[in-house]
N, C-alpha and C positions, 0 to 999 in steps of 0.2 A: 671882324671879317665880313659879317653880313652887310654892313653899311658900305664897306669898301667895294663889294660886288655891285651894290646899287649905284654907286658913283660911277663905276666903270660902264654900266649899262646906260646911265643918263648921258654920259659923254660920247657914246657911240654916234658917229656921224651918219646922217641919213644915207649917204652914198655907200656905207658899209652894210646896209640892211638890204637883203634880197628877198624877193618873194616870187612865186610862180602862179600867176592867175590861171584859173582853170574853168572850163565850161564843160558841162555834161549834158548830152542829149540822148534820149532813149525812145525807141519805137515800142510803146507798151504792148502792141498787138503781137509782135514776134520776139520781144525781149532782146533786140539788138540795140546796141548803144555805142556812142563814142564819147570819150573824155579827151579834151584837148587842153594841153598846158603850154603856155608860152614861157620860154626861159631865155636868159642872156640879155643882150643889149636891147633896150626898149625901141631903139631906132631901127634895128634889124634883128628881130627875135627869131629864135629857132623854136620849132614846135614839136612836142611829143604827142603822138596820137595813140590812144588806147582803144581797142575794139573789143567790146564785151558781147558775148552771144552764148546761147546754149549749144552744146555739141554732144554727140553721142560717142561714147568710148566703148569699144568692144574688148572685153577681158576674157581671154581664152581659159576654159576649164575643161576637165575631162567630160566628153560626151555632149557638152553644151557650149554655146557662145553667148553668154548673157551680155546684154547691152545696158550700159549705165549712162544716164544723161547728166552732164555737168552743166548746171544752170548758168553759172557766172564765169565761163571760161574767158580769160583775157589774154590778148596778145598786144604787142606794142611795137611802134616804130619811132625812132628818134631822128633828129636832123632834118625835119621837114620844113617846107616853106609855106607861106600863106596860100599859094596856089594849090599845094598838096592838101591843105586843110579844106579848102573850098571843094576840091574834087571829092574828098571823103564825105563831107557833109551832104553834097548833092547825091552821092551814091546811097547814103543812108536814107535820105528823103525819097529816092526812087526805089528803095528796097533792093538795090543792086548788091546783094550779099557776095556774089562771086567776085566783083571788083574789090570789095573790102577784104575778102579772104586773100586774094592775090597780092594786094598792096600791103597789108598789115601782117598777115599770118606768116 
């Protein structure tokens, strides 16, 4: 059975193998970053954009409102175009966090 599985893998056609190339860019100063993945047809790819940033979360308790910082909060958006990716990368470079929050969060 082990060898049968190896033969099946060896016979897999290249067009049946899929991968999703990704690029990750981070602003080390403010810990904001983007991960961009291309999926689908290489001639007309669709892009997934993941926006990572620290956020503060308020958890209500009796008599206090403690604040917790989530260092690696991630939100995502799918179905994006090359132009959307360029806009988001420019926003990250310009530190336009408001644009990224509106677009991706």
